C-alpha positions as CSV (number, residue, x, y, z in Angstrom):
1,M,235.6,-112.6,176.7
2,K,238.6,-113.3,179.0
3,P,241.1,-113.6,176.4
4,L,240.1,-110.4,175.1
5,L,240.9,-108.6,178.2
6,S,244.3,-110.2,178.9
7,C,245.3,-109.5,176.0
8,L,243.6,-106.1,176.5
9,A,245.4,-105.3,179.7
10,A,249.0,-106.8,178.0
11,V,248.4,-103.6,175.4
12,L,247.8,-101.1,178.1
13,L,250.8,-102.4,180.7
14,S,253.1,-102.5,177.2
15,T,251.9,-99.2,176.6
16,A,252.4,-98.2,179.8
17,L,255.9,-99.0,180.4
18,A,257.0,-97.6,176.4
19,S,256.2,-94.5,178.1
20,V,257.9,-94.5,181.1
21,A,261.0,-96.1,179.0
22,G,260.7,-93.6,176.7
23,A,260.5,-90.9,179.5
24,Q,264.1,-91.9,181.0
25,T,265.5,-92.0,177.8
26,E,264.6,-88.2,176.7
27,V,267.3,-86.5,175.2
28,Q,268.6,-84.3,178.4
29,P,269.4,-80.7,176.7
30,Q,272.8,-80.6,176.9
31,A,275.3,-77.4,179.5
32,P,276.3,-74.9,177.0
33,M,279.7,-75.3,176.5
34,I,282.3,-73.4,178.6
35,G,285.2,-71.8,177.5
36,G,287.3,-71.9,174.5
37,P,290.7,-72.4,172.9
38,L,291.6,-69.1,174.4
39,A,290.1,-70.2,178.1
40,A,292.4,-69.5,181.2
41,V,295.1,-68.0,178.4
42,N,296.8,-65.9,181.0
43,V,300.6,-65.4,180.1
44,V,301.8,-65.6,176.5
45,Q,305.1,-64.8,174.6
46,M,305.4,-62.8,172.2
47,S,307.8,-62.1,169.6
48,V,307.7,-60.2,166.0
49,A,309.1,-61.3,162.6
50,P,312.1,-59.9,161.5
51,L,311.8,-56.8,159.3
52,S,312.5,-56.1,155.9
53,E,314.2,-53.4,154.4
54,Q,311.0,-51.9,152.6
55,A,309.4,-52.3,156.3
56,R,311.7,-50.1,158.1
57,G,311.9,-47.8,155.3
58,C,308.2,-47.6,155.9
59,G,308.7,-46.6,159.6
60,L,308.5,-50.0,161.1
61,D,310.0,-50.7,164.2
62,A,309.9,-54.1,166.2
63,N,309.7,-52.8,169.4
64,L,307.1,-50.4,168.9
65,I,304.9,-53.1,167.2
66,L,305.6,-54.7,170.6
67,D,304.8,-52.1,172.6
68,S,301.0,-51.3,170.6
69,F,299.9,-55.0,171.0
70,Q,300.9,-55.4,174.1
71,Q,299.3,-52.4,175.5
72,P,295.8,-53.8,176.1
73,F,296.9,-57.5,177.1
74,T,298.4,-55.4,180.1
75,E,295.3,-53.7,180.6
76,K,293.4,-56.7,180.7
77,G,296.2,-58.2,182.9
78,I,297.3,-60.7,180.4
79,V,301.3,-61.2,180.9
80,V,303.9,-61.3,178.4
81,Q,306.7,-63.2,179.3
82,E,309.5,-65.8,178.0
83,S,308.7,-68.9,178.4
84,A,304.5,-69.3,177.9
85,H,303.0,-72.3,176.4
86,V,301.0,-69.8,174.1
87,W,303.1,-68.0,172.0
88,V,301.4,-64.6,169.9
89,Q,303.6,-64.0,166.8
90,L,303.3,-60.9,164.8
91,K,304.4,-60.9,161.2
92,T,304.3,-58.2,158.6
93,T,305.0,-58.1,155.2
94,T,305.9,-54.4,153.3
95,L,306.1,-52.9,149.9
96,R,307.2,-49.3,148.9
97,Y,304.9,-48.4,146.3
98,E,305.6,-45.9,143.7
99,G,307.0,-43.5,145.9
100,D,305.6,-42.5,149.5
101,V,302.8,-44.7,149.4
102,C,303.1,-48.1,151.8
103,I,301.4,-51.3,151.6
104,T,301.4,-53.5,154.9
105,Y,299.8,-56.6,155.6
106,I,299.9,-57.0,159.5
107,E,299.0,-60.7,161.0
108,A,298.9,-61.9,164.4
109,L,299.3,-65.5,165.5
110,A,298.0,-67.6,168.5
111,I,300.0,-70.9,168.7
112,Q,299.6,-73.8,171.7
113,N,302.5,-75.8,171.8
114,T,301.3,-79.2,172.6
115,R,302.0,-82.6,173.5
116,Y,300.1,-85.6,172.9
117,F,300.7,-89.6,172.8
118,D,301.0,-91.2,169.1
119,R,299.3,-94.5,169.2
120,K,301.1,-95.8,165.9
121,T,304.6,-94.6,167.1
122,E,304.1,-95.6,170.9
123,S,305.7,-92.2,171.4
124,E,304.5,-89.1,173.3
125,R,304.9,-86.0,170.1
126,S,305.1,-82.3,170.3
127,G,303.0,-80.0,168.2
128,R,301.5,-76.4,167.7
129,V,297.8,-75.1,167.5
130,L,296.6,-72.4,166.5
131,L,294.5,-71.1,169.0
132,W,293.2,-67.5,167.4
133,S,294.3,-65.4,164.2
134,D,293.8,-61.9,162.9
135,G,295.5,-60.2,160.2
136,G,294.6,-57.0,158.1
137,L,295.5,-54.4,154.6
138,L,297.1,-50.7,155.7
139,V,298.2,-48.1,152.8
140,T,299.2,-45.3,154.2
141,G,302.2,-42.5,152.8
142,A,305.6,-42.7,154.3
143,S,305.5,-40.1,156.8
144,N,302.8,-41.7,158.8
145,H,302.9,-45.0,158.1
146,G,304.7,-46.2,161.1
147,V,302.2,-44.6,163.3
148,T,299.0,-46.1,161.4
149,T,300.7,-49.4,161.6
150,N,301.2,-49.2,165.1
151,I,297.6,-48.8,165.7
152,G,296.6,-51.6,163.7
153,W,298.8,-53.8,165.5
154,R,296.9,-51.7,168.5
155,D,293.2,-53.0,167.1
156,L,294.8,-56.8,166.6
157,A,295.4,-57.1,170.0
158,R,291.9,-55.9,170.8
159,S,290.4,-58.8,168.1
160,F,292.4,-60.8,170.8
161,I,291.3,-59.7,174.1
162,R,287.5,-59.8,172.3
163,K,288.0,-63.5,171.7
164,W,289.7,-63.8,174.9
165,E,286.8,-62.4,177.3
166,M,284.4,-64.8,175.2
167,D,286.1,-67.7,175.8
168,Q,286.4,-67.4,179.8
């Protein structure tokens, strides 16, 4: 009987120890990740890719594109300056189709300049990382295409702002 009691005591003790150890190794819920790729971005540089003859013929203007895109940034306190680590590239592809119809694809990209250490070459390297992008297609008559496209640029900027607010 004594060996049976010893065995029972050993089983109870190992079960108790296992449950205590299990309680200590339970997976703790992880804190939600705060921030995203646009977190703490409050200064950007901005540029418009050169416009084609067809784009200019459909009423597009680089300065108006910059103004349209920059307006929502200004409202949120995001500063545009020439020397920032995040670069917003504005690109447009425009075709004039059968007389009075203009078709334009607009695209905005937010890219961050970055530096990293390359273990293979044992040197510091630089590169770019895409943080955000959006685009859209606009088809209108040539007479109001510039205005419609500028509204499209403002919508893309608001898309950036929505993502920016989520990442903060």
